[in-house]
C-alpha positions as CSV (number, residue, x, y, z in Angstrom):
1,M,0.0,0.0,0.0
2,K,2.8,2.4,0.9
3,A,4.6,1.5,-2.4
4,I,1.4,2.4,-4.3
5,K,1.1,5.8,-2.6
6,I,4.8,6.5,-3.3
7,L,4.3,5.5,-7.0
8,T,1.1,7.6,-7.3
9,A,2.9,10.6,-5.8
10,T,5.8,10.1,-8.2
11,V,3.5,9.9,-11.2
12,I,1.7,13.1,-10.2
13,A,4.9,15.0,-9.5
14,G,6.3,13.8,-12.9
15,T,3.2,14.9,-14.7
16,M,3.3,18.3,-13.1
17,A,7.0,18.7,-14.0
18,M,6.4,17.8,-17.6
19,G,3.5,20.2,-17.8
20,A,5.7,23.0,-16.4
21,Q,8.4,22.2,-19.0
22,S,5.8,22.2,-21.8
23,A,4.5,25.6,-20.7
24,M,8.1,27.0,-20.9
25,A,8.4,25.9,-24.5
26,Y,7.9,28.5,-27.3
27,G,5.5,27.0,-29.7
28,K,2.5,27.2,-32.1
29,G,-0.4,29.2,-30.8
30,D,1.7,31.5,-28.5
31,I,1.0,35.3,-28.5
32,F,3.7,37.6,-27.4
33,L,4.1,41.3,-26.5
34,R,7.4,43.1,-26.3
35,G,8.3,46.5,-25.0
36,G,11.4,48.4,-24.1
37,V,13.8,51.2,-24.9
38,A,15.6,51.5,-28.3
39,K,18.2,53.7,-29.8
40,V,17.9,54.6,-33.4
41,D,21.1,55.4,-35.3
42,G,19.6,57.4,-38.2
43,K,22.7,58.8,-39.8
44,S,21.9,60.0,-43.3
45,N,24.1,59.3,-46.2
46,N,21.9,61.3,-48.7
47,G,23.5,63.7,-51.2
48,N,21.9,66.9,-49.9
49,G,24.4,67.1,-47.0
50,L,21.9,66.7,-44.1
51,I,22.8,64.3,-41.2
52,A,20.2,63.0,-38.8
53,K,21.0,62.8,-35.1
54,D,20.6,59.6,-33.1
55,E,17.4,59.3,-31.0
56,S,16.1,57.1,-28.2
57,G,12.6,56.1,-27.2
58,F,10.0,53.4,-26.6
59,A,9.8,50.4,-28.9
60,G,7.1,47.8,-28.9
61,S,5.8,44.8,-30.8
62,M,3.2,42.1,-30.8
63,G,3.3,38.7,-32.5
64,Y,1.8,35.3,-33.1
65,M,3.5,32.0,-33.5
66,F,1.7,30.0,-36.2
67,H,4.4,27.2,-36.0
68,D,6.8,26.0,-33.3
69,N,9.6,27.8,-35.2
70,L,7.8,30.6,-37.1
71,A,6.0,33.8,-36.0
72,I,4.6,36.9,-37.6
73,A,5.2,40.2,-35.7
74,L,4.1,43.8,-36.0
75,Q,6.7,46.3,-34.6
76,S,6.8,50.0,-34.1
77,T,8.3,52.8,-31.9
78,E,7.1,56.0,-30.5
79,E,7.2,58.9,-33.0
80,F,10.8,60.2,-32.9
81,S,11.5,63.9,-33.3
82,T,14.8,64.0,-35.1
83,D,17.0,67.1,-35.5
84,W,19.5,67.6,-38.2
85,E,23.0,67.4,-36.9
86,N,24.4,70.0,-39.3
87,S,21.5,72.3,-40.0
88,A,18.5,73.9,-38.3
89,G,15.3,72.0,-38.5
90,G,14.5,68.3,-38.5
91,F,11.6,65.9,-38.9
92,D,9.3,63.4,-37.1
93,Q,9.3,59.8,-38.1
94,M,7.1,56.8,-37.2
95,P,8.5,53.4,-38.4
96,I,6.4,50.2,-38.6
97,N,7.8,46.8,-39.4
98,L,5.9,43.6,-40.4
99,M,8.2,40.7,-39.8
100,L,8.4,37.0,-40.3
101,Q,10.5,35.6,-37.5
102,Y,12.4,32.2,-37.2
103,Y,13.0,30.7,-33.8
104,P,15.6,27.8,-34.2
105,L,14.9,26.5,-30.6
106,G,11.1,26.9,-30.8
107,G,9.2,23.9,-29.5
108,T,11.9,23.2,-26.9
109,E,12.3,24.1,-23.3
110,A,15.5,26.1,-23.9
111,R,15.6,29.2,-21.7
112,V,17.6,31.1,-24.3
113,Q,15.4,31.7,-27.4
114,P,17.3,33.4,-30.3
115,Y,15.4,34.6,-33.4
116,A,16.0,36.2,-36.7
117,G,13.5,38.1,-38.9
118,V,12.9,39.5,-42.3
119,G,10.1,41.7,-43.5
120,L,8.9,45.1,-44.7
121,N,9.4,48.6,-43.2
122,Y,7.0,51.5,-43.6
123,T,8.2,54.9,-42.3
124,H,5.9,58.0,-42.1
125,F,7.5,61.4,-42.0
126,S,6.0,64.7,-40.8
127,G,7.0,68.1,-39.5
128,E,10.0,68.4,-41.9
129,S,12.1,71.5,-42.2
130,A,15.7,72.3,-43.1
131,G,17.7,75.5,-42.7
132,G,14.6,77.5,-42.2
133,Q,13.0,76.3,-45.4
134,S,10.0,74.1,-45.9
135,M,10.8,70.4,-46.5
136,D,8.8,67.4,-47.7
137,I,9.9,63.8,-47.2
138,D,7.6,61.2,-48.8
139,D,6.7,58.1,-46.8
140,S,9.1,55.2,-47.3
141,Y,8.7,51.5,-48.0
142,G,11.6,49.1,-47.8
143,A,13.1,45.9,-46.6
144,A,13.8,45.2,-42.9
145,A,15.8,42.6,-41.0
146,E,16.5,41.8,-37.3
147,L,18.3,39.6,-34.8
148,G,17.0,39.1,-31.3
149,V,17.0,36.9,-28.2
150,D,14.7,36.2,-25.3
151,L,16.1,35.0,-22.0
152,K,13.2,33.4,-20.1
153,I,12.9,34.1,-16.4
154,T,9.4,32.6,-15.9
155,E,6.8,30.7,-17.9
156,A,5.4,34.0,-19.2
157,W,8.2,36.6,-18.9
158,A,11.6,37.0,-20.6
159,V,14.3,39.6,-20.9
160,N,14.6,40.7,-24.6
161,G,17.4,42.3,-26.7
162,F,17.3,43.0,-30.4
163,A,19.0,44.8,-33.3
164,R,17.0,45.9,-36.4
165,Y,17.9,47.3,-39.8
166,A,15.6,49.1,-42.2
167,D,16.1,50.3,-45.8
168,V,14.6,53.8,-45.6
169,K,14.9,55.9,-48.8
170,A,12.4,58.6,-49.6
171,D,11.8,61.3,-52.3
172,T,12.6,64.7,-50.8
173,K,11.8,68.3,-51.6
174,I,13.2,71.5,-50.0
175,A,11.4,74.8,-50.7
176,G,9.3,72.9,-53.3
177,Q,12.4,71.8,-55.3
178,D,13.4,68.2,-55.8
179,V,16.6,67.3,-54.1
180,N,18.5,64.0,-53.6
181,D,16.6,61.3,-51.8
182,T,16.7,61.1,-48.0
183,E,18.4,57.8,-47.1
184,L,18.4,57.0,-43.4
185,D,18.9,53.2,-43.3
186,P,18.6,53.2,-39.5
187,V,20.0,50.6,-37.2
188,T,17.9,50.2,-34.1
189,V,19.3,48.5,-31.0
190,G,17.1,47.9,-27.9
191,A,16.3,46.0,-24.8
192,G,13.2,45.3,-22.8
193,V,10.8,42.5,-21.8
194,T,8.7,39.9,-23.5
195,Y,5.3,38.6,-22.2
196,R,4.1,35.4,-23.7
197,F,0.7,33.8,-23.3
């Protein structure tokens, strides 16, 4: 009788442990939210001589894992007010990324979950000016890529770090005249937390 009780307790404990491990695994059907602080290196290499300063602010994303190793994510940041480094004026920018992410360790109980992503970037510009003159930067569409990692601390929470690149090139006018395209090609580096459910 005592042996049966011990065996029953062992089976129950083992089942609970397996359930806890399964809950730790990243896998199909998971929804995740990410938020943190990011620094955008928006140095411009366009031909009109304007150089954008670096900016920092909030970055967030939400995503859905439709496979143990694959997810789709929508990412954005707060609207950055960026000054020109070498001229009066500046612009506001709001980037949005739609990404397909690959998790090589998805479906496992690994506490470190790296990922890589590719997708599309859309950047909206507003409030543009340069050297006291009016300026117009068209919205931009381009490719985007990222590398990131989650370090799980509980079943639901993880510490996150990432680096993203976007191809941002937009038609530009200053004082109504066409000038060389604005090319920012920003690299965004950030850290924060991930909540998964």
